[in-house]
Structures are given as C-alpha cells and as structure tokens.
C-alpha positions as CSV (number, residue, x, y, z in Angstrom):
1,M,158.9,138.6,105.6
2,T,157.1,138.6,108.7
3,F,153.9,137.7,110.5
4,S,152.2,140.0,111.4
5,K,148.4,139.1,114.0
6,D,146.6,140.9,111.2
7,N,148.6,138.3,108.7
8,I,147.4,135.3,111.1
9,R,143.6,136.6,111.1
10,H,143.9,137.2,107.4
11,Y,144.8,133.7,107.3
12,L,142.3,132.4,109.7
13,K,140.0,134.5,107.6
14,N,140.1,133.2,104.3
15,I,140.6,129.7,106.0
16,L,137.2,130.1,107.2
17,I,135.4,131.3,104.3
18,F,137.1,128.6,102.0
19,Y,135.2,125.5,104.5
20,L,132.2,127.4,105.3
21,C,131.7,127.5,101.1
22,I,132.2,124.1,100.7
23,F,129.6,123.2,103.1
24,Y,128.0,125.1,101.8
25,S,128.4,124.2,98.2
26,L,127.4,120.5,99.6
27,I,124.3,121.6,101.4
28,V,123.0,123.0,98.4
29,Y,124.0,119.8,96.2
30,S,122.1,117.4,99.1
31,Q,119.5,119.6,98.5
32,I,118.7,119.2,95.0
33,D,120.5,115.4,95.0
34,E,117.4,114.7,96.8
35,Q,115.0,116.7,95.0
36,Y,116.0,114.2,91.8
37,R,115.7,111.1,93.9
38,N,112.1,112.5,94.8
39,K,110.6,113.0,92.2
40,E,112.1,109.7,91.1
41,M,110.5,108.0,93.4
42,S,107.5,109.3,92.5
43,K,107.5,108.7,89.1
44,L,108.0,104.8,89.9
45,L,105.3,104.9,92.4
46,D,102.8,106.5,90.0
47,H,100.1,104.2,89.0
48,A,96.9,103.0,89.6
49,I,95.7,101.6,92.7
50,N,94.7,98.2,91.0
51,D,97.7,98.1,88.7
52,T,99.0,94.4,88.8
53,S,101.2,94.8,85.5
54,L,104.9,92.9,86.3
55,I,106.6,97.3,85.4
56,A,104.3,98.5,88.6
57,Y,105.6,95.8,90.3
58,K,109.0,96.5,88.9
59,N,109.0,99.6,89.9
60,Y,107.9,99.9,93.4
61,L,110.4,97.2,94.2
62,E,112.7,100.0,92.5
63,A,111.7,102.5,94.6
64,L,112.0,100.9,97.7
65,N,115.4,99.9,97.3
66,I,116.4,103.9,96.1
67,S,114.3,104.7,99.4
68,K,115.4,102.2,102.1
69,K,119.2,103.7,100.4
70,T,118.9,106.6,100.9
71,G,116.5,106.8,104.2
72,A,114.0,108.3,102.1
73,K,111.4,107.0,105.2
74,E,107.6,108.0,103.0
75,F,108.7,106.5,100.4
76,E,109.5,103.8,101.8
77,L,106.2,103.7,104.0
78,L,104.5,104.7,100.0
79,S,106.1,101.9,99.1
80,Y,105.2,99.4,101.3
81,R,101.6,100.4,101.1
82,K,101.6,99.7,97.0
83,L,103.1,96.4,97.0
84,M,100.2,95.3,99.7
85,N,97.9,96.5,97.0
86,Y,99.3,94.9,94.2
87,Y,99.3,91.4,96.2
88,G,96.1,92.4,97.6
89,Y,95.0,93.0,93.8
90,K,96.6,90.0,92.6
91,K,95.0,88.0,95.2
92,N,97.8,87.0,97.4
93,L,96.8,87.0,101.0
94,D,100.4,85.6,102.8
95,S,102.4,88.5,100.7
96,M,99.7,91.0,101.0
97,L,100.1,90.7,104.9
98,N,103.6,90.4,104.5
99,Y,104.3,93.8,103.1
100,A,100.9,95.7,105.6
101,Y,103.2,93.8,108.5
102,K,106.8,95.5,106.9
103,F,104.4,99.1,107.5
104,E,103.0,99.2,110.2
105,N,106.4,97.6,111.8
106,E,108.2,100.5,110.8
107,N,107.6,103.5,112.7
108,Y,105.3,105.4,110.9
109,Q,104.3,107.8,114.3
110,G,104.8,111.3,113.4
111,Q,104.4,110.9,109.5
112,N,102.7,111.6,106.6
113,I,99.4,111.1,108.7
114,K,97.2,111.0,105.3
115,L,99.5,108.5,103.9
116,V,98.9,105.9,107.4
117,H,95.1,106.4,107.3
118,N,95.2,105.7,103.0
119,F,97.4,102.1,104.0
120,F,94.9,101.3,107.0
121,F,91.9,101.8,104.9
122,Q,93.3,100.3,101.6
123,K,94.2,97.6,103.6
124,G,90.8,97.6,105.1
125,Y,88.8,97.7,101.5
126,N,92.0,94.8,100.2
127,L,90.7,92.3,102.8
128,V,86.9,93.0,102.3
129,Y,86.7,93.1,98.8
130,N,89.4,91.0,97.8
131,F,89.6,87.5,100.4
132,E,85.6,88.9,102.3
133,M,87.7,88.5,106.0
134,I,85.1,91.3,107.1
135,E,86.7,91.3,111.0
136,E,89.5,91.7,110.1
137,S,88.9,94.5,107.2
138,S,86.7,96.6,110.2
139,E,89.6,96.5,112.8
140,A,91.6,98.0,110.0
141,Y,88.9,101.1,109.0
142,E,89.1,101.4,112.5
143,K,92.8,102.5,112.7
144,A,92.4,104.8,109.4
145,Y,89.7,106.5,111.2
146,K,92.2,107.6,114.0
147,Y,94.7,108.8,111.2
148,I,91.9,111.2,109.1
149,E,92.6,114.9,109.5
150,K,91.0,117.3,111.1
151,E,87.9,118.8,109.2
152,D,89.1,116.7,105.7
153,I,85.2,115.9,105.5
154,N,85.6,113.9,102.3
155,T,88.2,110.7,104.5
156,T,85.7,110.2,107.2
157,I,82.8,109.6,105.0
158,K,84.7,107.1,103.0
159,T,85.8,105.4,105.5
160,I,82.4,105.8,107.6
161,T,80.9,104.2,104.1
162,G,83.3,101.6,104.8
163,L,83.1,100.6,107.8
164,A,79.3,100.6,107.5
165,Y,79.7,98.2,104.1
166,N,81.3,95.2,106.7
167,Y,78.3,95.9,109.2
168,I,75.5,94.8,106.2
169,T,78.1,92.8,105.0
170,K,77.8,90.3,108.5
171,R,73.9,92.0,108.8
172,Q,74.5,94.2,111.3
173,Y,71.8,96.5,109.6
174,D,71.4,98.8,112.5
175,K,74.5,99.1,113.3
176,A,75.5,99.9,109.8
177,I,72.5,102.8,109.6
178,E,73.8,104.3,113.4
179,T,77.5,104.7,111.9
180,L,75.7,106.5,108.7
181,S,73.7,108.6,110.9
182,F,77.0,110.5,112.6
183,I,77.2,112.0,108.7
184,Q,74.8,114.9,107.5
185,K,74.7,114.2,103.8
186,D,74.1,117.8,103.7
187,S,77.6,118.3,104.8
188,I,78.5,116.5,101.7
189,S,80.2,118.6,98.5
190,D,82.1,115.3,96.4
191,V,80.0,113.7,94.2
192,E,81.5,110.9,94.8
193,H,81.8,110.3,98.6
194,K,77.7,111.5,98.3
195,F,77.1,108.6,96.0
196,Y,78.7,105.7,98.0
197,F,77.3,107.3,101.0
198,L,73.9,107.3,99.9
199,T,73.8,103.8,98.1
200,T,75.2,102.1,101.0
201,L,72.6,104.3,103.3
202,A,69.9,103.1,101.5
203,S,71.4,99.0,101.1
204,A,71.1,98.8,104.7
205,Y,67.2,100.5,105.0
206,Q,66.5,97.8,101.9
207,C,68.0,95.4,103.7
208,K,66.2,95.9,106.9
209,E,62.9,96.2,104.4
210,I,62.3,99.3,105.0
211,P,61.7,100.7,101.3
212,E,60.1,104.4,102.5
213,K,63.5,105.4,103.6
214,S,65.6,104.0,101.4
215,Y,63.1,104.9,98.0
216,P,63.1,108.6,98.8
217,I,67.1,107.7,99.6
218,N,67.7,106.0,95.8
219,L,65.7,108.6,93.9
220,E,67.9,110.8,95.3
221,L,70.5,109.3,93.7
222,L,68.7,108.7,90.8
223,E,68.5,113.3,90.4
224,L,72.6,112.8,91.4
225,T,73.6,110.4,88.8
226,K,71.6,112.2,85.8
227,K,73.0,115.8,86.8
228,Q,76.7,113.7,86.4
229,R,75.6,112.1,82.7
230,D,77.1,108.3,84.2
231,S,75.3,105.9,82.5
232,S,76.7,102.9,84.7
233,N,75.3,104.9,87.5
234,I,71.9,105.6,86.3
235,Y,71.2,102.3,85.6
236,F,72.9,101.4,89.1
237,V,70.5,103.3,91.0
238,K,67.2,102.4,89.1
239,T,67.9,98.9,89.7
240,N,67.9,99.5,93.6
241,I,64.8,101.2,92.9
242,V,63.1,98.4,91.4
243,F,63.7,96.5,94.4
244,D,62.1,99.5,96.6
245,Y,59.1,98.8,94.7
246,F,59.1,94.9,95.2
247,L,59.3,96.0,98.6
248,K,56.7,98.4,98.8
249,G,54.4,95.5,97.1
250,E,53.8,97.3,93.7
251,F,55.2,93.8,91.6
252,Q,54.2,94.8,88.6
253,K,55.8,98.3,89.0
254,A,59.1,96.8,89.6
255,I,58.4,94.1,86.6
256,D,57.8,96.9,84.4
257,S,60.7,98.8,85.5
258,G,62.9,96.0,85.4
259,T,62.2,94.5,82.2
260,E,62.7,98.3,80.6
261,I,66.1,98.5,81.8
262,T,67.2,95.0,80.9
263,A,69.1,96.5,77.8
264,S,70.6,98.8,79.1
265,L,72.3,97.2,81.9
266,K,73.7,94.8,78.9
267,K,75.3,97.5,77.9
268,F,75.9,100.4,80.5
269,S,76.3,98.5,83.8
270,P,76.1,94.3,82.6
271,D,77.3,93.1,86.8
272,M,73.9,94.8,88.3
273,L,72.6,92.6,85.1
274,Y,72.2,89.4,88.4
275,T,70.6,92.1,90.3
276,N,67.6,93.1,87.8
277,F,67.1,89.1,87.4
278,Y,66.8,88.3,90.5
279,N,64.1,91.3,91.3
280,L,62.6,90.5,88.5
281,S,61.9,86.4,89.5
282,R,61.0,87.8,93.1
283,A,58.6,90.1,91.7
284,Y,57.1,87.2,89.1
285,D,56.9,85.0,92.3
286,A,55.3,87.1,93.9
287,I,51.7,87.7,91.2
288,G,52.0,83.9,90.9
289,D,53.8,83.6,87.4
290,T,56.1,81.1,89.0
291,N,57.5,80.4,85.1
292,K,58.8,83.6,84.7
293,A,60.2,83.3,88.4
294,I,62.5,80.2,87.3
295,Y,63.0,81.7,84.3
296,Y,65.0,84.6,85.7
297,M,66.2,83.5,88.7
298,N,67.9,81.2,86.1
299,K,69.5,84.2,84.7
300,S,70.2,85.3,87.7
301,I,72.4,82.6,88.9
302,T,74.1,81.9,85.5
303,S,75.1,86.0,84.7
304,Q,77.5,85.5,88.0
305,S,80.4,83.1,89.0
306,S,80.4,80.2,91.3
307,D,84.0,80.4,91.1
308,K,84.4,82.9,93.3
309,I,84.2,82.9,96.2
310,G,82.0,86.1,96.6
311,S,79.5,83.1,96.0
312,H,76.4,84.0,99.0
313,N,73.5,85.6,96.3
314,I,73.6,82.6,93.6
315,I,73.3,80.2,97.0
316,E,70.4,82.4,97.6
317,G,69.2,82.7,94.5
318,L,69.2,78.6,94.0
319,D,67.6,78.7,97.5
320,F,64.5,80.5,95.3
321,L,64.9,78.1,92.7
322,I,64.1,74.9,94.8
323,T,61.3,76.9,96.2
324,F,59.8,77.7,93.1
325,Y,60.2,73.8,91.4
326,E,58.8,72.5,94.6
327,K,55.6,74.3,93.8
328,K,55.6,72.9,90.8
329,K,55.9,70.0,92.6
330,N,59.5,69.4,90.3
331,Y,61.0,67.7,92.7
332,K,64.2,66.3,90.6
333,K,65.0,70.5,89.4
334,A,64.4,70.7,92.3
335,F,66.7,68.0,94.0
336,I,69.3,69.0,90.9
337,N,69.5,72.6,92.2
338,F,70.0,72.1,96.5
339,R,72.7,69.5,95.2
340,K,74.4,72.1,92.9
341,R,73.9,74.6,96.4
342,S,75.4,71.7,98.3
343,R,78.6,71.8,96.3
344,I,78.5,75.4,95.7
345,I,78.7,76.1,99.8
346,D,81.1,73.5,100.2
347,S,83.7,75.4,97.8
348,I,83.3,78.6,100.0
349,R,83.8,76.6,102.4
350,A,87.0,75.7,101.0
351,K,87.9,78.5,99.6
352,E,87.0,80.6,103.1
353,Q,88.7,77.7,105.6
354,K,91.8,78.3,102.8
355,I,92.2,81.4,103.3
356,F,91.9,81.5,107.0
357,V,94.5,79.0,107.5
358,D,96.8,81.4,105.1
359,Y,96.0,84.0,107.1
360,Y,96.6,82.9,110.5
361,D,100.1,81.0,108.8
362,T,100.7,84.7,107.9
363,K,100.4,86.1,111.6
364,T,102.0,83.4,112.6
365,K,105.2,83.2,110.6
366,I,104.9,87.2,111.4
367,I,104.6,86.4,114.8
368,D,107.8,84.2,115.1
369,Q,109.4,87.2,113.4
370,V,108.8,89.9,115.3
371,K,109.7,87.4,118.7
372,E,113.1,86.9,116.5
373,K,113.7,90.5,115.8
374,E,113.0,90.9,119.9
375,K,115.5,88.1,120.3
376,I,118.3,90.1,118.3
377,Q,117.2,93.9,119.8
378,A,118.6,91.4,123.1
379,Q,121.4,90.5,122.4
380,Q,122.4,93.3,120.2
381,K,121.9,94.9,124.2
382,V,123.6,92.9,125.4
383,L,126.2,93.4,123.1
384,I,126.1,97.5,123.6
385,L,126.6,97.3,127.4
386,E,129.4,95.0,126.5
387,N,131.2,97.0,124.1
388,N,130.1,100.3,126.1
389,K,133.8,100.7,127.9
390,Q,135.4,99.4,124.8
391,R,134.1,102.3,122.9
392,Q,134.6,104.9,125.7
393,Y,138.3,103.9,125.5
394,I,138.3,103.9,121.4
395,V,136.8,107.5,121.7
396,F,138.9,109.2,124.5
397,L,142.2,107.6,121.6
398,A,140.1,109.3,118.8
399,I,140.6,112.6,121.0
400,C,144.3,112.0,122.6
401,G,145.1,111.5,118.1
402,I,143.2,114.3,116.8
403,C,145.1,116.4,119.9
404,V,148.4,114.7,118.8
405,I,147.9,115.9,115.2
406,F,146.8,119.3,115.6
407,I,149.6,119.8,117.9
408,F,152.0,118.8,114.9
409,T,149.7,120.7,112.8
410,S,150.4,123.7,115.0
411,L,153.9,123.5,114.5
412,W,154.1,122.2,111.1
413,I,152.4,125.7,110.1
414,Y,154.4,127.7,113.1
415,Y,157.5,126.5,111.4
416,K,156.6,126.9,107.4
417,Y,155.0,130.1,108.0
418,F,157.1,132.2,111.0
419,K,160.8,130.6,110.5
420,S,161.2,130.5,106.7
421,K,162.0,134.2,106.6
422,K,165.9,133.1,105.7
423,K,164.3,131.3,102.2
424,I,163.0,134.1,102.1
425,V,165.4,136.2,101.9
426,A,167.5,134.1,99.9
427,L,164.4,133.8,97.0
428,Q,163.9,137.6,96.7
429,N,168.5,137.7,96.1
430,N,167.8,134.9,93.4
431,E,164.9,136.3,91.6
432,R,167.0,139.7,91.7
433,E,170.0,137.8,90.6
434,I,167.9,136.1,87.6
435,L,166.3,139.6,87.2
436,K,169.9,141.4,86.4
437,N,171.6,138.0,84.3
438,H,167.8,138.4,82.1
439,I,168.8,142.1,81.0
440,D,172.6,141.5,81.0
441,I,171.4,139.0,78.1
442,R,169.0,141.7,76.7
443,E,171.9,144.0,76.1
444,N,174.7,141.5,74.1
445,E,171.4,140.7,72.4
446,L,171.0,144.9,71.6
447,S,174.7,145.3,71.4
448,V,175.2,142.0,68.8
449,L,172.1,143.3,66.5
450,V,173.3,146.4,66.3
451,V,176.8,144.9,65.5
452,S,174.9,142.7,62.6
453,K,173.0,145.8,61.4
454,A,175.2,148.3,61.0
455,K,177.5,145.4,59.6
456,A,174.2,145.1,57.3
457,I,173.6,148.9,56.2
458,S,177.7,149.6,55.2
459,K,177.3,145.8,53.1
460,L,173.7,148.2,51.9
461,A,176.1,151.2,51.1
462,K,179.0,149.4,49.0
463,I,175.9,147.9,47.3
464,K,175.0,151.4,46.8
465,D,177.3,152.7,45.6
466,E,178.8,150.4,42.6
467,L,174.4,150.1,41.6
468,S,175.4,154.2,41.5
469,K,178.0,153.2,39.2
470,A,176.6,151.1,37.0
471,I,173.9,153.3,36.2
472,K,176.5,156.1,35.3
473,E,178.6,153.2,33.4
474,N,175.4,151.7,32.2
475,S,177.4,148.8,32.5
476,L,175.0,145.2,32.1
477,D,178.0,143.1,33.5
478,K,178.1,145.1,36.5
479,F,174.6,144.7,36.9
480,D,175.0,141.6,37.3
481,G,177.5,141.5,39.6
482,I,175.3,143.6,41.6
483,E,172.4,141.2,41.4
484,K,174.3,138.3,42.6
485,K,176.0,140.7,45.7
486,L,172.7,141.5,46.5
487,S,171.3,137.9,47.1
488,S,173.9,137.1,48.9
489,F,172.7,139.4,51.7
490,L,169.4,139.4,51.6
491,L,170.6,134.9,52.2
492,N,173.0,135.5,54.8
493,F,170.8,138.1,56.3
494,G,167.5,135.5,56.3
495,N,170.0,133.1,57.6
496,D,170.8,135.6,60.6
497,P,172.0,133.7,63.4
498,L,170.2,135.8,66.1
499,I,166.9,133.8,65.4
500,S,168.6,130.8,66.8
501,E,170.1,132.7,69.9
502,R,166.7,134.3,70.2
503,L,164.9,131.4,70.6
504,E,167.5,129.4,72.5
505,S,167.5,132.5,75.4
506,Q,163.4,131.8,74.9
507,Y,163.9,127.8,75.4
508,P,167.0,127.4,76.3
509,G,168.2,123.5,74.9
510,M,165.6,123.9,71.7
511,I,168.0,123.3,68.8
512,L,169.8,121.3,71.3
513,G,166.7,119.1,72.1
514,L,166.2,118.7,68.8
515,K,169.7,117.6,67.0
516,K,169.7,115.3,69.7
517,L,166.1,113.5,68.8
518,H,166.3,114.4,64.5
519,P,170.0,114.2,63.7
520,E,168.9,113.7,60.4
521,L,167.7,117.5,59.9
522,S,169.6,120.1,58.4
523,D,170.5,123.4,59.9
524,N,167.5,124.4,57.0
525,D,164.9,122.0,58.6
526,I,165.8,123.6,62.0
527,K,165.4,127.0,61.2
528,H,162.2,126.6,59.8
529,C,161.5,124.7,63.3
530,I,162.7,127.3,64.7
531,L,160.3,129.9,62.8
532,V,157.0,127.8,63.5
533,K,158.0,127.5,67.2
534,L,158.3,131.4,67.0
535,N,154.8,131.1,66.0
536,L,155.4,133.5,63.3
537,S,153.1,132.8,59.5
538,L,153.9,131.4,56.7
539,K,153.8,134.5,54.9
540,E,156.0,135.9,57.2
541,S,158.8,133.6,57.7
542,A,158.5,133.6,53.7
543,Q,159.2,137.5,54.1
544,L,161.8,136.8,56.7
545,L,163.6,134.5,54.6
546,H,163.4,136.5,50.9
547,V,161.3,133.0,50.0
548,G,158.3,131.9,48.5
549,I,155.5,130.8,50.5
550,G,155.5,127.6,48.7
551,A,159.4,126.7,49.9
552,V,158.2,127.6,53.7
553,K,155.4,125.1,53.0
554,M,157.7,122.3,51.0
555,G,160.3,123.2,54.1
556,R,158.2,122.6,56.6
557,N,156.4,119.6,55.5
558,R,160.0,117.9,55.0
559,A,161.6,118.9,57.6
560,K,158.2,117.0,59.5
561,T,158.4,113.8,57.1
562,K,162.3,113.8,58.8
563,M,160.7,113.7,63.0
564,N,157.7,111.1,61.6
565,I,155.4,113.3,63.0
566,P,151.5,111.6,61.6
567,N,149.9,113.8,59.2
568,E,146.9,114.4,62.3
569,T,149.2,116.2,64.7
570,S,150.9,120.0,63.4
571,L,154.6,120.9,63.7
572,K,153.6,123.8,66.5
573,N,151.8,120.8,68.6
574,Y,154.9,118.6,68.6
575,L,157.2,121.4,68.1
576,D,155.8,122.9,72.1
577,Q,155.9,119.3,73.5
578,I,159.7,119.2,73.8
C-alpha cells in the first residue's frame, strides 16, 4: 500500500478538523460554564442593600471567593461593594473601610461605570448616615458624580441630592441650594428621585428661614405624595408644612396643623414625632404659652434616642428647654437639663473622637499596606530583571525541545506510515490464509453433515420399512421393537456431535475450558451449556433434544448449581465471560 500526496493531505485534513472540533467544544463549554458561574454569583449577591444577616455575609464571601478563582473582575468588585455596605449598616467602620480600600485598590477603570458609581455613592451614604463623617462622605459623592453615565438624569439627581444633604448638615445652606439649582425639577421623571430632590431643597430654604420658598415646594410635595398614596411621606411633608407656618409667623395655624397630624404620625411615621413636637413647642413658645412649650419639648426629646451619635437635635431641644425653664424662673430644672445637655455633648464628642480615631487608624493601616505592597512590587521587579536571562534560556531550551520532539514525531510517522508496505502485504496474505482455512472448515463441516444426515435418512428408511411390515402383519411385538429403535434414533440425533464441533469452531476452546474450570460437569451438562451459548431458547433446546421444556430447565439449573453460579447471575452471562 502506497501513500500519495492526496493520502497525506486527507490525513492532515482529518487531524486538523479533529483538533478544531475539540477547540470549538472547549470554547462552547467554557462559555456555558461561565454563564452558570455568573448566574450563581448573581444569586449569592442578590440581597437587600441593608441586609445584615449572617446568610448574606456568607453568600458575599462565597461570591468573592468564586470571582477570584474564576477571574470575574466585575463580580469581585461587586462583592467588595456588598461587603462594604454590610459592615456600614453594622456600624463597623474599620471593616467597612477595609473592603472599600480593596475595591479602590483594584483596577476598576474600564469596568461597568454604573458599578463604580454605585460604589462611591454608597460609600458616601454609609459615611454620612451611619458615621456622620460628612467631609469624607462629600469626597465620595464627588467621585461618584464623575462616574455618571451621560444623560442619566435620575442618577445625577440622586448624587447631587446626596451632596446637597451633606452641605445642609455642614450648615452650608447656600451651597446646598446652589448645588441643587443645576437640576430643573420639571426634568425629573422618577417620582422617588423627585421627592428626595424637592425635600432636600425645601429643607435648605427652611434652614435659611425663607418660608416663601420652602412652603410652595412642600405644597407641591404634598400633591405628589397624595397621588402616590404614600401615607408615611404624606405626614412627613405635613410636618414640614407645620414648620413653614411657624416660619411665616402663623403660629396658631402651626399649632392646629401639628396637633391634627399627631395621631396619624404615631401610626404612619413615628420617626417624625420628635420634629412635630419640636414645632409645636416652638409655636406655643411664640404665642407665650410656656407650659405647653415645655411639655411638647420634653416629648420631642424623649421621643429621640440619646445613645445615637446623631443626638444634635436633642441638644438643640435641651437648649430651648433650658430657656423655657429660665422664663418660668425654675432654675433647678434648667440646671438639670443643662447637666443633661453637657453629658450628651461629652458622649457625642467621645463617640465622634472614637470614630475619627478608628477612621485614621484604618487609614494608617491602609497606607502601611500600600507601602508594603509597593515594597513587594519593587522586589518583584528586581527579581524579574535578575531572572530575565534565565527565562530566555529556558524559553530557548523549550523551543529546542519542541523542535526535537517534532523531528522525532515526524520520523516516527514516516516510519509508521511509509515503511510498512511489507507488513501490510503480510497481513493481507494472513487474511487470505485465514479465509481459506475458514472455508475449508465450513466445507468439512458440510461434508460431515451430509454424511451424518445420509446415515440418519438410511436408518429412518429401515425403520419405515419395518413399520410398513408391522402394519401389514398387525404385529404388536414388532410395533414395540420399532418404537424402541425410533426412540434410540431420536436420542442419538439429539446428541449429534456436530453441535459440539460447531461450537468449538465458533468459540475455540469452549468445551475444553468448561471441563477445565468445572471437571464435575457431565456430558449432558456440557450439552445444555452449549445450547445456552448458542443462544437457543428453552423451547428450541427441547425440540432439538426431543425432551420436554421442564427437562431442559432442570438440566440448566443442575449445570448452574455445579458451577456455583449465584442466582442473580444468568448462565448465559457467565458462559459469555469464558
């Protein structure tokens, strides 16, 4: 057999197609696997932003581990953001800043711009609402503003509103109003964003005591919340309108409105009770009813929690309460409230000091980590430069090795496919010889079968002649003799050695192997094994042996018992293994 150029081309083409199929299969598998992993990580990270449960924490860590192993950078950054929020709501500043640093230390440039914006926005939100770190929060909001997608008005409003709230907290009311003035309120389509935008703007005007600006905005907010049928926000806005009445000098109207909504606030917006009581107290003081002013200011103070860091409203309430008691010339209670005010101030300062100490301690740790990382990177650069020549040497050796392997492989292919003509010819000759021997065996079997059948026909002819004579003579004795001869003939026909010879030619060494493995088997047992091996049914075996089906079953079971074959294993399966 010769190998032409067409044979070689066909062989190489098939190899190329085979490897291309494998490569394509690997690509498809990797894409499916990546989609499954992304779906799994999305499910792990799908928790509410303020979820501080242990399950959420474990899921965030698992998603982080998977993203690191698979190189899914976006999910890694998202996991850091989720963990930062988790520790923010847990009021753990150190851990919150740790995960914030890990996010910022990663290469987030070029990543999903919305993901980066949400990180800085939520960092700012956590710092101001959970730790009252206003300056640091403003820095985060300003960074978030840089990562707003073009024409994304809702995200712009949300970010600017957060920044304006920080200015209000710092009492920079003009700057808050200036910041919010960049947005046209009519361009805001999202109801939620419009609500917080208008609320912040109205708050800035109220802080500047300009009710002619804040009051129309609050009326607009009231209509907006009524359309949404949001009871909590409705009474929140009504509380702000009460303060507008106070600022406008309509004190009795402020008292009537504040008293009217008190019961509804308890039901729908209990967090606003302290503000409503504060407004009522100021209004009663303005009309000269100091007793009620004291009563409502006490209710305002007691409706707040003084153990929070955001207790500045309590301090302001205590200032008014001291003034009210001084008006009543009750200096003892004025002094008691003064001491209470001093303790709260000391507590606030201590907590603020602890937060700032924690914050700058964490900053120091982060700076140390950065320095250590830079030191390690410098050492790695030195090692890279020192090992550059060694790498080149290794690459050179690898290329030489690949070339040697390629040469030897080519020689092996040449030897295997181009130097095997004699071997192929010899195999073809062997095939012809085997085929010839097989034909000879079949011819011999046919000859033996013809001779055997001729003898059987001759015996049957003799029995027939004897039967004809017995019928003519009507001799019962002769009938008995003929019956015995016929039974003997059938028995010998069933024990035809051709069956064994046929099996031996089909399955060489079968009978010899059975006798060697199980010497206790009788010839009759081996006969039943042969019929099973030939895949004959019970009925076919009974017809061939001229016995009943029950006798065949019994013979097979006897052979199976002698060979110690378990009940659950069939005789056919056992014989096929030999």
